[in-house]
PDB file of N, H, CA, C and O in Angstrom:
ATOM      1  N   MET A   1      12.094  62.312 -11.326  1.00  0.00           N
ATOM      2  CA  MET A   1      12.637  63.312 -10.438  1.00  0.00           C
ATOM      3  C   MET A   1      12.053  63.144  -9.030  1.00  0.00           C
ATOM      4  O   MET A   1      12.766  63.276  -8.035  1.00  0.00           O
ATOM      5  N   SER A   2      10.779  62.858  -8.960  1.00  0.00           N
ATOM      6  H   SER A   2      10.200  62.751  -9.768  1.00  0.00           H
ATOM      7  CA  SER A   2      10.122  62.677  -7.668  1.00  0.00           C
ATOM      8  C   SER A   2      10.728  61.507  -6.899  1.00  0.00           C
ATOM      9  O   SER A   2      10.929  61.582  -5.687  1.00  0.00           O
ATOM     10  N   ALA A   3      11.016  60.430  -7.619  1.00  0.00           N
ATOM     11  H   ALA A   3      10.854  60.369  -8.603  1.00  0.00           H
ATOM     12  CA  ALA A   3      11.590  59.252  -6.963  1.00  0.00           C
ATOM     13  C   ALA A   3      12.948  59.585  -6.356  1.00  0.00           C
ATOM     14  O   ALA A   3      13.240  59.184  -5.229  1.00  0.00           O
ATOM     15  N   VAL A   4      13.765  60.304  -7.085  1.00  0.00           N
ATOM     16  H   VAL A   4      13.527  60.630  -8.000  1.00  0.00           H
ATOM     17  CA  VAL A   4      15.095  60.677  -6.588  1.00  0.00           C
ATOM     18  C   VAL A   4      14.962  61.554  -5.347  1.00  0.00           C
ATOM     19  O   VAL A   4      15.635  61.328  -4.342  1.00  0.00           O
ATOM     20  N   ASN A   5      14.097  62.548  -5.424  1.00  0.00           N
ATOM     21  H   ASN A   5      13.550  62.732  -6.241  1.00  0.00           H
ATOM     22  CA  ASN A   5      13.899  63.435  -4.272  1.00  0.00           C
ATOM     23  C   ASN A   5      13.401  62.668  -3.057  1.00  0.00           C
ATOM     24  O   ASN A   5      13.840  62.925  -1.936  1.00  0.00           O
ATOM     25  N   ASN A   6      12.487  61.728  -3.272  1.00  0.00           N
ATOM     26  H   ASN A   6      12.131  61.519  -4.183  1.00  0.00           H
ATOM     27  CA  ASN A   6      11.950  60.960  -2.158  1.00  0.00           C
ATOM     28  C   ASN A   6      12.989  60.005  -1.571  1.00  0.00           C
ATOM     29  O   ASN A   6      13.034  59.816  -0.355  1.00  0.00           O
ATOM     30  N   ILE A   7      13.813  59.408  -2.411  1.00  0.00           N
ATOM     31  H   ILE A   7      13.776  59.562  -3.399  1.00  0.00           H
ATOM     32  CA  ILE A   7      14.873  58.523  -1.905  1.00  0.00           C
ATOM     33  C   ILE A   7      15.869  59.322  -1.069  1.00  0.00           C
ATOM     34  O   ILE A   7      16.293  58.882  -0.001  1.00  0.00           O
ATOM     35  N   LEU A   8      16.235  60.496  -1.567  1.00  0.00           N
ATOM     36  H   LEU A   8      15.890  60.853  -2.435  1.00  0.00           H
ATOM     37  CA  LEU A   8      17.143  61.342  -0.798  1.00  0.00           C
ATOM     38  C   LEU A   8      16.533  61.743   0.545  1.00  0.00           C
ATOM     39  O   LEU A   8      17.228  61.778   1.560  1.00  0.00           O
ATOM     40  N   ALA A   9      15.242  62.044   0.548  1.00  0.00           N
ATOM     41  H   ALA A   9      14.677  62.015  -0.277  1.00  0.00           H
ATOM     42  CA  ALA A   9      14.567  62.405   1.803  1.00  0.00           C
ATOM     43  C   ALA A   9      14.583  61.245   2.786  1.00  0.00           C
ATOM     44  O   ALA A   9      14.723  61.460   3.990  1.00  0.00           O
ATOM     45  N   VAL A  10      14.441  60.012   2.291  1.00  0.00           N
ATOM     46  H   VAL A  10      14.327  59.838   1.313  1.00  0.00           H
ATOM     47  CA  VAL A  10      14.499  58.831   3.169  1.00  0.00           C
ATOM     48  C   VAL A  10      15.898  58.701   3.758  1.00  0.00           C
ATOM     49  O   VAL A  10      16.045  58.482   4.961  1.00  0.00           O
ATOM     50  N   PHE A  11      16.931  58.835   2.921  1.00  0.00           N
ATOM     51  H   PHE A  11      16.812  59.012   1.944  1.00  0.00           H
ATOM     52  CA  PHE A  11      18.305  58.714   3.404  1.00  0.00           C
ATOM     53  C   PHE A  11      18.659  59.796   4.415  1.00  0.00           C
ATOM     54  O   PHE A  11      19.437  59.554   5.338  1.00  0.00           O
ATOM     55  N   LYS A  12      18.097  60.980   4.246  1.00  0.00           N
ATOM     56  H   LYS A  12      17.465  61.176   3.496  1.00  0.00           H
ATOM     57  CA  LYS A  12      18.363  62.076   5.181  1.00  0.00           C
ATOM     58  C   LYS A  12      17.530  61.964   6.452  1.00  0.00           C
ATOM     59  O   LYS A  12      17.751  62.708   7.407  1.00  0.00           O
ATOM     60  N   GLY A  13      16.572  61.036   6.470  1.00  0.00           N
ATOM     61  H   GLY A  13      16.392  60.431   5.694  1.00  0.00           H
ATOM     62  CA  GLY A  13      15.714  60.873   7.634  1.00  0.00           C
ATOM     63  C   GLY A  13      14.564  61.852   7.678  1.00  0.00           C
ATOM     64  O   GLY A  13      13.914  61.996   8.714  1.00  0.00           O
ATOM     65  N   GLU A  14      14.301  62.526   6.576  1.00  0.00           N
ATOM     66  H   GLU A  14      14.829  62.409   5.735  1.00  0.00           H
ATOM     67  CA  GLU A  14      13.220  63.508   6.527  1.00  0.00           C
ATOM     68  C   GLU A  14      11.865  62.870   6.255  1.00  0.00           C
ATOM     69  O   GLU A  14      10.826  63.489   6.484  1.00  0.00           O
ATOM     70  N   LYS A  15      11.873  61.616   5.760  1.00  0.00           N
ATOM     71  H   LYS A  15      12.716  61.113   5.574  1.00  0.00           H
ATOM     72  CA  LYS A  15      10.640  60.953   5.353  1.00  0.00           C
ATOM     73  C   LYS A  15      10.761  59.464   5.626  1.00  0.00           C
ATOM     74  O   LYS A  15      11.842  58.887   5.510  1.00  0.00           O
ATOM     75  N   ASP A  16       9.632  58.841   5.994  1.00  0.00           N
ATOM     76  H   ASP A  16       8.754  59.310   6.088  1.00  0.00           H
ATOM     77  CA  ASP A  16       9.595  57.381   6.118  1.00  0.00           C
ATOM     78  C   ASP A  16       9.562  56.763   4.733  1.00  0.00           C
ATOM     79  O   ASP A  16       9.127  57.396   3.771  1.00  0.00           O
ATOM     80  N   PHE A  17      10.030  55.509   4.634  1.00  0.00           N
ATOM     81  H   PHE A  17      10.384  54.994   5.415  1.00  0.00           H
ATOM     82  CA  PHE A  17      10.058  54.821   3.344  1.00  0.00           C
ATOM     83  C   PHE A  17       8.660  54.712   2.745  1.00  0.00           C
ATOM     84  O   PHE A  17       8.480  54.948   1.550  1.00  0.00           O
ATOM     85  N   SER A  18       7.667  54.358   3.563  1.00  0.00           N
ATOM     86  H   SER A  18       7.813  54.167   4.533  1.00  0.00           H
ATOM     87  CA  SER A  18       6.298  54.195   3.046  1.00  0.00           C
ATOM     88  C   SER A  18       5.728  55.523   2.555  1.00  0.00           C
ATOM     89  O   SER A  18       5.010  55.554   1.556  1.00  0.00           O
ATOM     90  N   ASP A  19       6.041  56.619   3.247  1.00  0.00           N
ATOM     91  H   ASP A  19       6.625  56.594   4.059  1.00  0.00           H
ATOM     92  CA  ASP A  19       5.591  57.940   2.791  1.00  0.00           C
ATOM     93  C   ASP A  19       6.246  58.306   1.462  1.00  0.00           C
ATOM     94  O   ASP A  19       5.608  58.889   0.586  1.00  0.00           O
ATOM     95  N   ALA A  20       7.512  57.962   1.322  1.00  0.00           N
ATOM     96  H   ALA A  20       8.031  57.488   2.034  1.00  0.00           H
ATOM     97  CA  ALA A  20       8.231  58.258   0.082  1.00  0.00           C
ATOM     98  C   ALA A  20       7.625  57.488  -1.085  1.00  0.00           C
ATOM     99  O   ALA A  20       7.477  58.030  -2.180  1.00  0.00           O
ATOM    100  N   ILE A  21       7.276  56.232  -0.855  1.00  0.00           N
ATOM    101  H   ILE A  21       7.396  55.791   0.034  1.00  0.00           H
ATOM    102  CA  ILE A  21       6.661  55.420  -1.911  1.00  0.00           C
ATOM    103  C   ILE A  21       5.315  56.014  -2.309  1.00  0.00           C
ATOM    104  O   ILE A  21       5.023  56.159  -3.496  1.00  0.00           O
ATOM    105  N   MET A  22       4.505  56.353  -1.328  1.00  0.00           N
ATOM    106  H   MET A  22       4.742  56.235  -0.364  1.00  0.00           H
ATOM    107  CA  MET A  22       3.183  56.916  -1.628  1.00  0.00           C
ATOM    108  C   MET A  22       3.298  58.242  -2.377  1.00  0.00           C
ATOM    109  O   MET A  22       2.537  58.491  -3.312  1.00  0.00           O
ATOM    110  N   ASP A  23       4.235  59.088  -1.977  1.00  0.00           N
ATOM    111  H   ASP A  23       4.853  58.885  -1.217  1.00  0.00           H
ATOM    112  CA  ASP A  23       4.420  60.367  -2.666  1.00  0.00           C
ATOM    113  C   ASP A  23       4.874  60.156  -4.105  1.00  0.00           C
ATOM    114  O   ASP A  23       4.432  60.868  -5.007  1.00  0.00           O
ATOM    115  N   THR A  24       5.755  59.180  -4.324  1.00  0.00           N
ATOM    116  H   THR A  24       6.114  58.601  -3.592  1.00  0.00           H
ATOM    117  CA  THR A  24       6.236  58.890  -5.673  1.00  0.00           C
ATOM    118  C   THR A  24       5.101  58.384  -6.554  1.00  0.00           C
ATOM    119  O   THR A  24       4.977  58.797  -7.707  1.00  0.00           O
ATOM    120  N   VAL A  25       4.276  57.497  -6.020  1.00  0.00           N
ATOM    121  H   VAL A  25       4.377  57.161  -5.084  1.00  0.00           H
ATOM    122  CA  VAL A  25       3.136  56.969  -6.779  1.00  0.00           C
ATOM    123  C   VAL A  25       2.149  58.090  -7.105  1.00  0.00           C
ATOM    124  O   VAL A  25       1.645  58.176  -8.225  1.00  0.00           O
ATOM    125  N   LYS A  26       1.879  58.940  -6.128  1.00  0.00           N
ATOM    126  H   LYS A  26       2.288  58.870  -5.218  1.00  0.00           H
ATOM    127  CA  LYS A  26       0.946  60.049  -6.343  1.00  0.00           C
ATOM    128  C   LYS A  26       1.479  61.013  -7.406  1.00  0.00           C
ATOM    129  O   LYS A  26       0.733  61.450  -8.282  1.00  0.00           O
ATOM    130  N   ASP A  27       2.762  61.341  -7.327  1.00  0.00           N
ATOM    131  H   ASP A  27       3.369  60.986  -6.615  1.00  0.00           H
ATOM    132  CA  ASP A  27       3.357  62.239  -8.319  1.00  0.00           C
ATOM    133  C   ASP A  27       3.346  61.614  -9.709  1.00  0.00           C
ATOM    134  O   ASP A  27       3.118  62.306 -10.702  1.00  0.00           O
ATOM    135  N   GLY A  28       3.589  60.313  -9.783  1.00  0.00           N
ATOM    136  H   GLY A  28       3.774  59.751  -8.977  1.00  0.00           H
ATOM    137  CA  GLY A  28       3.558  59.612 -11.069  1.00  0.00           C
ATOM    138  C   GLY A  28       2.171  59.625 -11.684  1.00  0.00           C
ATOM    139  O   GLY A  28       2.025  59.814 -12.892  1.00  0.00           O
ATOM    140  N   GLY A  29       1.162  59.428 -10.865  1.00  0.00           N
ATOM    141  H   GLY A  29       1.281  59.275  -9.884  1.00  0.00           H
ATOM    142  CA  GLY A  29      -0.221  59.468 -11.352  1.00  0.00           C
ATOM    143  C   GLY A  29      -0.605  60.846 -11.844  1.00  0.00           C
ATOM    144  O   GLY A  29      -1.290  60.984 -12.857  1.00  0.00           O
ATOM    145  N   THR A  30      -0.169  61.857 -11.133  1.00  0.00           N
ATOM    146  H   THR A  30       0.387  61.745 -10.309  1.00  0.00           H
ATOM    147  CA  THR A  30      -0.449  63.231 -11.542  1.00  0.00           C
ATOM    148  C   THR A  30       0.235  63.544 -12.868  1.00  0.00           C
ATOM    149  O   THR A  30      -0.358  64.173 -13.745  1.00  0.00           O
ATOM    150  N   ALA A  31       1.470  63.108 -13.012  1.00  0.00           N
ATOM    151  H   ALA A  31       1.952  62.596 -12.300  1.00  0.00           H
ATOM    152  CA  ALA A  31       2.207  63.349 -14.255  1.00  0.00           C
ATOM    153  C   ALA A  31       1.560  62.618 -15.424  1.00  0.00           C
ATOM    154  O   ALA A  31       1.484  63.154 -16.530  1.00  0.00           O
ATOM    155  N   ALA A  32       1.093  61.395 -15.183  1.00  0.00           N
ATOM    156  H   ALA A  32       1.155  60.959 -14.285  1.00  0.00           H
ATOM    157  CA  ALA A  32       0.441  60.629 -16.255  1.00  0.00           C
ATOM    158  C   ALA A  32      -0.859  61.299 -16.690  1.00  0.00           C
ATOM    159  O   ALA A  32      -1.141  61.394 -17.885  1.00  0.00           O
ATOM    160  N   ALA A  33      -1.642  61.759 -15.734  1.00  0.00           N
ATOM    161  H   ALA A  33      -1.413  61.682 -14.764  1.00  0.00           H
ATOM    162  CA  ALA A  33      -2.900  62.427 -16.058  1.00  0.00           C
ATOM    163  C   ALA A  33      -2.647  63.725 -16.818  1.00  0.00           C
ATOM    164  O   ALA A  33      -3.354  64.031 -17.778  1.00  0.00           O
ATOM    165  N   THR A  34      -1.651  64.483 -16.397  1.00  0.00           N
ATOM    166  H   THR A  34      -1.076  64.234 -15.617  1.00  0.00           H
ATOM    167  CA  THR A  34      -1.316  65.729 -17.081  1.00  0.00           C
ATOM    168  C   THR A  34      -0.867  65.449 -18.513  1.00  0.00           C
ATOM    169  O   THR A  34      -1.273  66.150 -19.440  1.00  0.00           O
ATOM    170  N   GLY A  35      -0.039  64.439 -18.695  1.00  0.00           N
ATOM    171  H   GLY A  35       0.291  63.870 -17.942  1.00  0.00           H
ATOM    172  CA  GLY A  35       0.420  64.065 -20.031  1.00  0.00           C
ATOM    173  C   GLY A  35      -0.723  63.645 -20.929  1.00  0.00           C
ATOM    174  O   GLY A  35      -0.749  63.987 -22.111  1.00  0.00           O
ATOM    175  N   TYR A  36      -1.671  62.903 -20.373  1.00  0.00           N
ATOM    176  H   TYR A  36      -1.650  62.625 -19.412  1.00  0.00           H
ATOM    177  CA  TYR A  36      -2.824  62.447 -21.140  1.00  0.00           C
ATOM    178  C   TYR A  36      -3.662  63.631 -21.616  1.00  0.00           C
ATOM    179  O   TYR A  36      -4.067  63.687 -22.778  1.00  0.00           O
ATOM    180  N   VAL A  37      -3.917  64.563 -20.723  1.00  0.00           N
ATOM    181  H   VAL A  37      -3.589  64.517 -19.780  1.00  0.00           H
ATOM    182  CA  VAL A  37      -4.728  65.747 -21.061  1.00  0.00           C
ATOM    183  C   VAL A  37      -4.005  66.610 -22.087  1.00  0.00           C
ATOM    184  O   VAL A  37      -4.617  67.082 -23.045  1.00  0.00           O
ATOM    185  N   MET A  38      -2.709  66.818 -21.891  1.00  0.00           N
ATOM    186  H   MET A  38      -2.211  66.435 -21.113  1.00  0.00           H
ATOM    187  CA  MET A  38      -1.939  67.632 -22.839  1.00  0.00           C
ATOM    188  C   MET A  38      -1.901  66.979 -24.214  1.00  0.00           C
ATOM    189  O   MET A  38      -2.024  67.664 -25.229  1.00  0.00           O
ATOM    190  N   SER A  39      -1.735  65.683 -24.255  1.00  0.00           N
ATOM    191  H   SER A  39      -1.635  65.127 -23.431  1.00  0.00           H
ATOM    192  CA  SER A  39      -1.693  64.962 -25.521  1.00  0.00           C
ATOM    193  C   SER A  39      -3.027  65.083 -26.256  1.00  0.00           C
ATOM    194  O   SER A  39      -3.059  65.322 -27.463  1.00  0.00           O
ATOM    195  N   GLY A  40      -4.106  64.920 -25.530  1.00  0.00           N
ATOM    196  H   GLY A  40      -4.079  64.727 -24.550  1.00  0.00           H
ATOM    197  CA  GLY A  40      -5.429  65.061 -26.135  1.00  0.00           C
ATOM    198  C   GLY A  40      -5.662  66.458 -26.669  1.00  0.00           C
ATOM    199  O   GLY A  40      -6.211  66.630 -27.757  1.00  0.00           O
ATOM    200  N   GLY A  41      -5.246  67.455 -25.905  1.00  0.00           N
ATOM    201  H   GLY A  41      -4.799  67.315 -25.021  1.00  0.00           H
ATOM    202  CA  GLY A  41      -5.406  68.841 -26.346  1.00  0.00           C
ATOM    203  C   GLY A  41      -4.591  69.142 -27.590  1.00  0.00           C
ATOM    204  O   GLY A  41      -5.066  69.825 -28.498  1.00  0.00           O
ATOM    205  N   LEU A  42      -3.370  68.637 -27.637  1.00  0.00           N
ATOM    206  H   LEU A  42      -2.984  68.082 -26.900  1.00  0.00           H
ATOM    207  CA  LEU A  42      -2.530  68.863 -28.815  1.00  0.00           C
ATOM    208  C   LEU A  42      -3.081  68.152 -30.045  1.00  0.00           C
ATOM    209  O   LEU A  42      -2.960  68.655 -31.162  1.00  0.00           O
ATOM    210  N   THR A  43      -3.682  66.990 -29.844  1.00  0.00           N
ATOM    211  H   THR A  43      -3.781  66.582 -28.936  1.00  0.00           H
ATOM    212  CA  THR A  43      -4.297  66.277 -30.963  1.00  0.00           C
ATOM    213  C   THR A  43      -5.459  67.074 -31.540  1.00  0.00           C
ATOM    214  O   THR A  43      -5.601  67.173 -32.759  1.00  0.00           O
ATOM    215  N   VAL A  44      -6.285  67.640 -30.677  1.00  0.00           N
ATOM    216  H   VAL A  44      -6.170  67.559 -29.687  1.00  0.00           H
ATOM    217  CA  VAL A  44      -7.416  68.454 -31.130  1.00  0.00           C
ATOM    218  C   VAL A  44      -6.919  69.673 -31.903  1.00  0.00           C
ATOM    219  O   VAL A  44      -7.465  70.004 -32.956  1.00  0.00           O
ATOM    220  N   VAL A  45      -5.897  70.338 -31.392  1.00  0.00           N
ATOM    221  H   VAL A  45      -5.454  70.069 -30.537  1.00  0.00           H
ATOM    222  CA  VAL A  45      -5.346  71.514 -32.068  1.00  0.00           C
ATOM    223  C   VAL A  45      -4.771  71.123 -33.425  1.00  0.00           C
ATOM    224  O   VAL A  45      -5.007  71.805 -34.422  1.00  0.00           O
ATOM    225  N   ALA A  46      -4.021  70.033 -33.464  1.00  0.00           N
ATOM    226  H   ALA A  46      -3.829  69.479 -32.654  1.00  0.00           H
ATOM    227  CA  ALA A  46      -3.417  69.593 -34.726  1.00  0.00           C
ATOM    228  C   ALA A  46      -4.487  69.249 -35.760  1.00  0.00           C
ATOM    229  O   ALA A  46      -4.357  69.613 -36.928  1.00  0.00           O
ATOM    230  N   GLN A  47      -5.526  68.561 -35.348  1.00  0.00           N
ATOM    231  H   GLN A  47      -5.631  68.264 -34.399  1.00  0.00           H
ATOM    232  CA  GLN A  47      -6.613  68.215 -36.258  1.00  0.00           C
ATOM    233  C   GLN A  47      -7.328  69.469 -36.759  1.00  0.00           C
ATOM    234  O   GLN A  47      -7.663  69.572 -37.939  1.00  0.00           O
ATOM    235  N   SER A  48      -7.557  70.413 -35.860  1.00  0.00           N
ATOM    236  H   SER A  48      -7.285  70.330 -34.902  1.00  0.00           H
ATOM    237  CA  SER A  48      -8.227  71.652 -36.250  1.00  0.00           C
ATOM    238  C   SER A  48      -7.395  72.431 -37.256  1.00  0.00           C
ATOM    239  O   SER A  48      -7.932  72.976 -38.220  1.00  0.00           O
ATOM    240  N   LEU A  49      -6.101  72.486 -37.037  1.00  0.00           N
ATOM    241  H   LEU A  49      -5.664  72.044 -36.254  1.00  0.00           H
ATOM    242  CA  LEU A  49      -5.228  73.224 -37.953  1.00  0.00           C
ATOM    243  C   LEU A  49      -5.131  72.532 -39.311  1.00  0.00           C
ATOM    244  O   LEU A  49      -5.090  73.197 -40.346  1.00  0.00           O
ATOM    245  N   SER A  50      -5.094  71.210 -39.310  1.00  0.00           N
ATOM    246  H   SER A  50      -5.127  70.670 -38.469  1.00  0.00           H
ATOM    247  CA  SER A  50      -4.982  70.507 -40.590  1.00  0.00           C
ATOM    248  C   SER A  50      -6.262  70.654 -41.398  1.00  0.00           C
ATOM    249  O   SER A  50      -6.204  70.737 -42.625  1.00  0.00           O
ATOM    250  N   LYS A  51      -7.415  70.687 -40.740  1.00  0.00           N
ATOM    251  H   LYS A  51      -7.462  70.619 -39.743  1.00  0.00           H
ATOM    252  CA  LYS A  51      -8.681  70.874 -41.449  1.00  0.00           C
ATOM    253  C   LYS A  51      -8.825  72.281 -41.973  1.00  0.00           C
ATOM    254  O   LYS A  51      -9.364  72.492 -43.060  1.00  0.00           O
ATOM    255  N   SER A  52      -8.344  73.254 -41.205  1.00  0.00           N
ATOM    256  H   SER A  52      -7.906  73.083 -40.323  1.00  0.00           H
ATOM    257  CA  SER A  52      -8.498  74.653 -41.635  1.00  0.00           C
ATOM    258  C   SER A  52      -7.554  74.979 -42.796  1.00  0.00           C
ATOM    259  O   SER A  52      -7.869  75.845 -43.612  1.00  0.00           O
ATOM    260  N   SER A  53      -6.420  74.313 -42.885  1.00  0.00           N
ATOM    261  H   SER A  53      -6.164  73.610 -42.222  1.00  0.00           H
ATOM    262  CA  SER A  53      -5.496  74.612 -43.982  1.00  0.00           C
ATOM    263  C   SER A  53      -5.934  73.957 -45.286  1.00  0.00           C
ATOM    264  O   SER A  53      -5.428  74.311 -46.351  1.00  0.00           O
ATOM    265  N   GLY A  54      -6.859  73.014 -45.224  1.00  0.00           N
ATOM    266  H   GLY A  54      -7.271  72.726 -44.360  1.00  0.00           H
ATOM    267  CA  GLY A  54      -7.334  72.338 -46.413  1.00  0.00           C
ATOM    268  C   GLY A  54      -8.475  73.049 -47.116  1.00  0.00           C
ATOM    269  O   GLY A  54      -8.952  72.568 -48.144  1.00  0.00           O
ATOM    270  N   ARG A  55      -8.915  74.154 -46.604  1.00  0.00           N
ATOM    271  H   ARG A  55      -8.528  74.545 -45.769  1.00  0.00           H
ATOM    272  CA  ARG A  55     -10.057  74.863 -47.195  1.00  0.00           C
ATOM    273  C   ARG A  55      -9.674  75.623 -48.412  1.00  0.00           C
ATOM    274  O   ARG A  55     -10.521  76.272 -49.026  1.00  0.00           O
TER     275      ARG A  55
END
């Protein structure tokens, strides 16, 4: 989604191409980090629930 928004901003003249690339890379890194943290948290919850149901 970020890439599309940034490309549109370049075509409209609202952003330079290099700024659009940097913003897209930054947004991608943020999304990857968020996904990693969420995945780790869900794994911990799933493991905790599976251990508690086995008692």
